[in-house]
C-alpha positions as CSV (number, residue, x, y, z in Angstrom):
1,M,-40.2,-0.5,-81.5
2,S,-37.2,0.9,-79.7
3,P,-36.0,4.3,-81.0
4,I,-32.8,4.4,-83.0
5,Y,-31.8,7.7,-81.2
6,P,-33.1,7.4,-77.6
7,L,-33.2,10.2,-75.1
8,A,-30.9,8.4,-72.8
9,T,-28.6,5.4,-72.7
10,S,-26.6,3.6,-69.9
11,S,-23.0,4.5,-69.1
12,W,-22.6,1.5,-66.8
13,D,-20.1,-1.2,-67.2
14,Q,-18.4,-3.8,-65.0
15,A,-17.3,-1.1,-62.5
16,E,-21.0,-0.4,-61.6
17,Q,-21.8,-4.2,-61.4
18,D,-18.8,-4.6,-59.0
19,A,-20.0,-1.7,-56.9
20,L,-23.5,-3.2,-56.6
21,Q,-21.9,-6.5,-55.6
22,R,-19.7,-4.8,-53.1
23,V,-22.8,-3.5,-51.3
24,I,-24.5,-6.9,-51.5
25,D,-21.4,-8.5,-50.0
26,S,-21.5,-6.0,-47.2
27,D,-25.1,-6.8,-46.4
28,M,-25.7,-3.2,-45.6
29,Y,-28.3,-1.5,-47.9
30,S,-29.5,1.6,-46.0
31,M,-27.5,4.8,-46.1
32,G,-23.9,4.2,-44.8
33,P,-20.2,4.4,-45.7
34,E,-20.7,4.2,-49.5
35,V,-23.0,7.2,-49.4
36,R,-20.7,9.2,-47.1
37,A,-17.7,8.4,-49.4
38,F,-19.7,9.5,-52.4
39,E,-20.6,12.8,-50.7
40,E,-17.0,13.5,-49.9
41,E,-15.8,12.7,-53.4
42,F,-18.6,14.7,-55.0
43,A,-17.9,17.8,-52.9
44,A,-14.2,17.6,-53.7
45,H,-14.9,17.1,-57.4
46,F,-17.1,20.2,-57.6
47,G,-15.1,22.4,-55.3
48,S,-17.6,22.5,-52.5
49,K,-17.0,22.1,-48.8
50,H,-20.1,19.9,-48.2
51,A,-22.4,17.6,-50.1
52,V,-25.6,15.8,-48.9
53,M,-26.9,12.9,-51.0
54,V,-30.7,12.2,-51.2
55,N,-33.0,9.9,-53.1
56,S,-33.6,12.3,-56.1
57,G,-33.0,15.7,-57.6
58,S,-36.5,16.6,-56.7
59,S,-35.7,15.8,-53.1
60,A,-32.5,17.8,-53.4
61,N,-34.6,20.9,-54.2
62,L,-36.9,20.2,-51.3
63,L,-34.0,19.8,-48.9
64,M,-32.5,23.1,-50.0
65,L,-35.8,25.0,-49.4
66,A,-36.3,23.3,-46.0
67,A,-32.8,24.2,-45.0
68,L,-33.5,27.9,-45.8
69,R,-36.6,27.8,-43.7
70,Y,-34.9,26.4,-40.6
71,T,-31.5,28.0,-40.8
72,K,-30.7,30.3,-37.8
73,N,-28.9,32.7,-40.2
74,D,-31.2,35.7,-40.6
75,D,-29.4,36.6,-43.9
76,L,-30.5,33.3,-45.5
77,R,-33.8,32.4,-43.8
78,L,-36.8,32.3,-46.0
79,M,-40.3,32.7,-44.5
80,P,-43.8,32.2,-45.8
81,G,-44.8,35.1,-48.0
82,D,-41.2,36.0,-49.1
83,E,-40.8,36.7,-52.8
84,I,-38.7,34.4,-54.9
85,I,-38.1,35.0,-58.6
86,V,-38.2,31.9,-60.8
87,P,-37.8,31.3,-64.5
88,A,-41.0,30.4,-66.4
89,V,-39.4,27.3,-67.9
90,S,-38.3,24.4,-65.7
91,W,-39.3,21.1,-64.2
92,S,-42.2,20.8,-61.8
93,T,-40.2,20.1,-58.7
94,T,-38.2,23.2,-59.2
95,Y,-41.4,25.0,-58.1
96,Y,-43.2,22.7,-55.8
97,P,-40.9,23.1,-52.7
98,L,-41.3,26.9,-53.0
99,Q,-45.1,26.5,-52.9
100,Q,-44.9,24.0,-50.1
101,Y,-42.9,26.4,-48.0
102,G,-45.3,29.3,-48.6
103,L,-43.1,31.5,-50.8
104,R,-44.6,33.9,-53.3
105,L,-43.3,33.0,-56.8
106,K,-42.6,35.7,-59.4
107,F,-42.3,34.2,-62.8
108,V,-39.9,35.8,-65.3
109,D,-39.5,35.1,-69.0
110,I,-36.6,33.2,-70.5
111,D,-34.3,34.1,-73.3
112,R,-35.5,32.2,-76.4
113,A,-31.9,31.6,-77.5
114,T,-30.3,30.4,-74.3
115,L,-33.5,29.0,-72.6
116,N,-32.2,30.5,-69.3
117,Y,-33.3,33.8,-67.8
118,D,-34.0,36.8,-70.0
119,L,-31.5,39.0,-68.0
120,N,-33.2,42.3,-68.9
121,A,-36.6,40.9,-67.7
122,L,-35.0,39.5,-64.6
123,E,-33.4,42.8,-63.6
124,A,-36.7,44.6,-64.2
125,A,-38.5,42.1,-62.0
126,I,-36.3,42.6,-58.9
127,S,-38.0,44.7,-56.3
128,D,-37.6,45.6,-52.7
129,K,-39.7,42.6,-51.9
130,T,-37.4,40.1,-53.7
131,R,-35.8,37.9,-51.1
132,A,-34.5,35.0,-53.2
133,L,-33.6,33.9,-56.8
134,M,-34.0,30.4,-58.1
135,V,-31.5,29.9,-60.9
136,V,-32.2,27.0,-63.2
137,N,-29.4,25.8,-65.6
138,L,-31.5,24.4,-68.4
139,L,-30.5,21.4,-70.6
140,G,-26.9,21.6,-69.5
141,N,-26.5,25.3,-70.1
142,P,-25.2,27.4,-67.2
143,N,-26.6,30.9,-66.6
144,D,-24.5,34.1,-66.9
145,F,-23.5,34.1,-63.2
146,A,-21.4,37.3,-63.6
147,V,-24.7,39.1,-64.2
148,L,-26.7,37.2,-61.7
149,Q,-24.2,37.8,-58.9
150,A,-24.0,41.5,-59.7
151,L,-27.8,41.6,-59.4
152,C,-28.0,39.6,-56.2
153,A,-25.0,40.4,-54.0
154,P,-25.6,44.1,-53.5
155,R,-29.2,43.6,-52.6
156,G,-28.7,40.6,-50.3
157,I,-30.8,38.3,-52.5
158,V,-30.4,34.7,-51.6
159,M,-29.4,32.7,-54.8
160,I,-29.9,29.0,-55.0
161,E,-29.4,26.8,-58.1
162,D,-31.4,23.9,-59.6
163,N,-28.5,22.3,-61.5
164,C,-30.2,18.9,-61.9
165,E,-29.9,19.1,-65.7
166,S,-26.5,20.6,-65.9
167,M,-24.0,18.5,-63.9
168,G,-20.5,19.2,-65.3
169,A,-21.4,22.6,-66.8
170,S,-19.2,25.6,-65.9
171,F,-19.0,29.3,-66.1
172,D,-15.7,31.2,-66.0
173,G,-14.0,28.0,-64.8
174,K,-16.4,27.4,-61.8
175,Q,-18.8,24.6,-61.7
176,A,-22.5,25.2,-62.2
177,G,-24.3,24.4,-59.0
178,T,-21.7,26.1,-56.8
179,F,-22.6,29.7,-57.4
180,G,-25.5,29.9,-55.1
181,V,-25.6,29.3,-51.3
182,M,-26.7,25.8,-52.3
183,G,-27.0,23.8,-55.5
184,S,-29.0,20.7,-56.4
185,Y,-28.0,17.9,-58.8
186,S,-29.7,14.8,-60.1
187,S,-28.3,11.3,-60.9
188,F,-31.5,9.9,-62.4
189,F,-31.0,7.4,-65.3
190,S,-31.2,10.0,-68.1
191,H,-28.8,12.5,-66.5
192,H,-25.1,13.0,-66.8
193,I,-24.3,10.3,-64.2
194,S,-26.7,7.6,-63.2
195,T,-27.4,6.0,-59.9
196,M,-30.9,5.3,-61.4
197,E,-32.5,7.4,-58.6
198,G,-30.5,9.9,-56.7
199,G,-29.7,13.6,-56.0
200,M,-27.2,15.8,-54.2
201,V,-27.0,19.2,-52.6
202,T,-23.7,21.1,-52.3
203,C,-22.9,24.0,-50.1
204,D,-20.0,25.8,-48.3
205,D,-22.0,26.9,-45.3
206,E,-21.5,24.5,-42.4
207,E,-24.7,25.4,-40.6
208,L,-26.8,24.7,-43.7
209,Y,-25.0,21.4,-44.0
210,H,-25.9,20.4,-40.5
211,V,-29.5,21.4,-40.9
212,M,-29.7,19.3,-44.1
213,L,-28.2,16.3,-42.3
214,S,-31.0,16.4,-39.8
215,L,-33.8,17.2,-42.2
216,R,-32.8,14.4,-44.6
217,A,-33.5,11.8,-42.0
218,H,-36.6,12.5,-39.9
219,G,-35.3,15.7,-38.4
220,W,-33.4,13.7,-35.8
221,T,-30.0,14.2,-34.3
222,R,-28.5,10.8,-35.1
223,N,-26.5,11.9,-38.2
224,L,-25.2,15.2,-36.7
225,P,-21.6,15.5,-35.5
226,K,-21.2,15.8,-31.7
227,F,-20.6,19.6,-32.0
228,N,-23.1,21.0,-34.5
229,H,-25.0,24.1,-35.5
230,V,-28.5,22.6,-34.8
231,T,-28.3,21.5,-31.2
232,G,-24.9,22.8,-30.1
233,E,-23.5,19.6,-28.5
234,K,-24.9,16.1,-28.7
235,S,-25.1,13.8,-25.7
236,E,-22.5,11.0,-25.4
237,D,-25.4,8.5,-25.0
238,P,-26.3,7.0,-28.4
239,F,-29.5,5.6,-27.0
240,E,-30.8,9.1,-26.0
241,E,-29.8,10.5,-29.4
242,S,-31.3,7.7,-31.5
243,F,-34.8,9.0,-31.5
244,R,-34.3,12.7,-30.6
245,F,-36.2,14.9,-33.1
246,V,-35.3,18.6,-33.4
247,L,-36.5,19.7,-36.9
248,P,-39.6,18.8,-38.9
249,G,-37.8,16.7,-41.5
250,Y,-38.4,14.0,-44.0
251,N,-37.0,10.6,-45.0
252,L,-35.0,11.5,-48.2
253,R,-32.2,9.0,-47.6
254,P,-30.5,7.2,-50.5
255,L,-29.5,3.6,-50.5
256,E,-26.0,2.4,-50.2
257,M,-26.2,1.0,-53.7
258,S,-26.9,4.5,-55.0
259,G,-23.8,5.8,-53.2
260,A,-21.6,3.0,-54.5
261,L,-22.9,3.5,-58.0
262,G,-22.3,7.3,-57.7
263,R,-18.6,6.8,-56.8
264,E,-18.0,4.8,-59.9
265,Q,-19.9,7.1,-62.1
266,L,-18.1,10.2,-60.7
267,K,-14.8,8.7,-61.8
268,K,-16.2,8.6,-65.4
269,L,-17.8,12.1,-65.3
270,P,-14.9,14.0,-67.0
271,D,-15.0,11.7,-70.0
272,L,-18.8,11.6,-70.0
273,I,-18.9,15.4,-70.2
274,K,-16.1,15.5,-72.8
275,G,-18.1,13.2,-75.0
276,R,-21.3,15.3,-74.6
277,R,-19.4,18.5,-75.4
278,A,-17.9,16.9,-78.5
279,N,-21.4,16.1,-79.7
280,G,-22.5,19.6,-78.8
281,A,-19.7,21.1,-81.0
282,L,-20.9,18.9,-83.9
283,V,-24.5,20.1,-83.4
284,Q,-23.4,23.7,-83.3
285,A,-21.3,23.2,-86.5
286,Q,-23.9,21.4,-88.5
287,L,-27.2,22.7,-87.2
288,G,-26.3,26.3,-86.1
289,N,-27.9,27.8,-89.3
290,H,-30.7,25.3,-89.9
291,A,-33.5,26.7,-91.9
292,K,-36.3,25.2,-89.9
293,F,-35.2,25.4,-86.2
294,A,-32.8,27.1,-83.9
295,I,-30.6,25.3,-81.4
296,Q,-29.7,26.4,-77.9
297,Q,-27.1,29.2,-77.6
298,E,-24.3,28.1,-75.2
299,I,-23.4,30.2,-72.1
300,G,-20.0,29.3,-70.6
301,C,-19.3,25.6,-71.1
302,S,-22.5,23.6,-71.4
303,S,-22.6,20.0,-70.4
304,W,-25.3,19.5,-73.1
305,F,-28.0,17.4,-71.4
306,G,-29.9,17.3,-74.7
307,F,-30.4,19.3,-77.9
308,S,-33.3,21.7,-78.1
309,L,-34.9,22.5,-81.4
310,V,-37.1,25.6,-81.5
311,I,-39.0,26.1,-84.8
312,R,-38.2,29.4,-86.5
313,E,-41.0,31.8,-86.9
314,G,-42.6,31.9,-90.4
315,C,-40.8,28.8,-91.6
316,G,-44.0,26.9,-92.2
317,L,-43.2,23.9,-90.0
318,A,-45.6,22.9,-87.2
319,R,-44.3,21.2,-84.1
320,A,-46.6,18.2,-84.6
321,D,-45.1,17.7,-88.1
322,L,-41.6,18.0,-86.7
323,V,-42.4,15.4,-84.1
324,K,-43.7,13.1,-86.8
325,Q,-40.5,13.6,-88.8
326,L,-38.3,12.9,-85.8
327,L,-40.3,9.8,-84.9
328,A,-40.0,8.5,-88.5
329,K,-36.2,9.0,-88.4
330,G,-36.1,7.1,-85.1
331,F,-35.7,10.0,-82.6
332,E,-37.2,9.9,-79.2
333,C,-38.2,13.5,-78.3
334,R,-39.9,15.5,-75.5
335,P,-41.1,19.1,-74.9
336,I,-38.5,21.5,-73.5
337,V,-38.8,20.4,-69.9
338,A,-42.2,21.5,-68.7
339,G,-42.6,24.4,-71.2
340,N,-44.2,27.5,-69.7
341,F,-44.9,26.1,-66.3
342,A,-47.2,29.0,-65.3
343,K,-49.8,27.7,-67.7
344,N,-50.3,24.4,-65.8
345,Q,-53.5,23.7,-63.9
346,V,-51.5,23.1,-60.7
347,M,-50.9,26.8,-60.4
348,Q,-54.3,27.2,-58.7
349,Y,-52.5,26.1,-55.5
350,F,-49.7,28.6,-55.8
351,D,-49.2,32.1,-54.5
352,Y,-47.6,33.8,-57.5
353,E,-47.5,36.6,-60.0
354,I,-46.1,37.0,-63.5
355,H,-43.7,39.8,-64.3
356,G,-44.5,41.4,-67.6
357,S,-45.2,38.8,-70.3
358,L,-43.9,35.3,-70.8
359,T,-43.7,35.6,-74.6
360,N,-40.6,33.5,-75.1
361,A,-41.7,30.8,-72.6
362,D,-45.0,30.7,-74.5
363,Y,-43.2,30.4,-77.8
364,I,-41.0,27.4,-76.8
365,D,-44.0,25.9,-75.0
366,A,-45.8,25.7,-78.4
367,N,-42.8,25.4,-80.8
368,G,-39.9,23.7,-79.0
369,L,-38.8,20.2,-78.2
370,F,-35.5,18.4,-77.4
371,V,-33.7,15.2,-78.4
372,G,-31.1,13.3,-76.5
373,N,-27.4,13.6,-76.2
374,H,-25.0,10.9,-75.1
375,H,-21.4,10.4,-73.9
376,Y,-20.4,8.6,-77.1
377,P,-20.2,10.0,-80.7
378,I,-23.5,10.5,-82.5
379,P,-22.6,11.8,-86.0
380,E,-25.4,9.7,-87.6
381,A,-28.0,11.4,-85.4
382,V,-26.7,14.9,-86.1
383,A,-26.7,14.1,-89.9
384,A,-30.3,12.9,-89.6
385,L,-31.4,16.1,-87.9
386,A,-29.7,18.1,-90.6
387,E,-31.8,16.5,-93.2
388,I,-35.1,17.7,-91.7
C-alpha cells in the first residue's frame, strides 16, 4: 500500500515533458547543449562562476576530490595521507571519495539540535595536520559558515561542501554550496529539484573548473577550451584532440535529457523552496515543543529537505514504536541519513580516527529518523505528527 505521506513526490508537469520531447526531437542524447545551458543557468542562479554537471550527487563528490588531487595549485592540492575532518553523520558517498583518494578522515561529533557540526568539537579537532574540512549541510540545514570560515581561513584549511541535501538553503544571504572552494549538489528524484539522476559541482576557480571538465569525461582534452589550465593550449586539429588523455579521469557525464529537465526544474526552484520553507515554519510552530521528540534547529535559512524527529531522553518512547506509529498513520520514514557512519562495517577499509566521542551521533543513530517534506502545503501531515 502506498504511503499517505511519502518521503518524496514529483514536481514535474508539462514543462518537463516538453523538455524530454525537445531532446527526443533533437536526436542527441549524450551530453551536449542542454547540459551546457543548464550548467550556465545553474551557476548564475547560485552566484558561482562555474558549474559542472555529472550523473549524480555522489559523482559530484568524487569529482570534487579528484580535482583537489590533480590541481596544480599547491594551496588546494590534497595528497594521500592528508587529514580531512568530516562530520560523523552523513551519506556514504560523502566519505567514499575521501577514502578512495587516500585521505585520513577525522570524525567529529554533530550537534544534536542542528544535526550539523558540533562547533566546539570541531574547533578542538583541528590540528597542525588538518589539511581540509568537509562540510555537510544536513537535511536542508546550512552550517554556521561565519564560524567555519573563521576556523579555516587563517589556517589555510581547504573547505569543501557536500550540499546534496540542501539546495536552496542560505546563510547570511549566500547560497549553501558556494562557501567552500567547491560545492556539490544532487538532483536525484527525492531532492529539491529532480532530473531523476544528476548532480552538479560549483566553483569560482577556473583551474579547478578545467580540471573537472577533463576528469568528468575520461581525462581527455576534448571538452577543454583551446586555452586552458590543464594543457595550456590545445591543438587546432580536432582529430588529434579527440583521444588525447591527460588526467586519470572517469565517465561521469550526464545525459542531455537530464540537462533539459534541470533547466525546467531550476525555473521552479524559488517556488519549490518557498513551499518547503512554509512547511518548515508550520512544523516549527506546531512541533517545536513536542513532548516525545525534538525537531531540527534551523541555522540560517534551511531548505528543509525533510523533517527529523529525535526522541527526547527519558520520554519512554522507543524508536521502533515511533516507526510503528508513523507507519500506521501513513508516513514513510527513514533513519537520519546514515546515522553515525563510523559504526559501519565498511570502515575497515578506511584510514581514520575519531576525535573525542561521537555521543550525539550515536544518540541520533539509535533515536532519530526523518519524514518527508514537499513543495506543496502539508498541514494534514503536520497535524498527524502532532498527535503522536
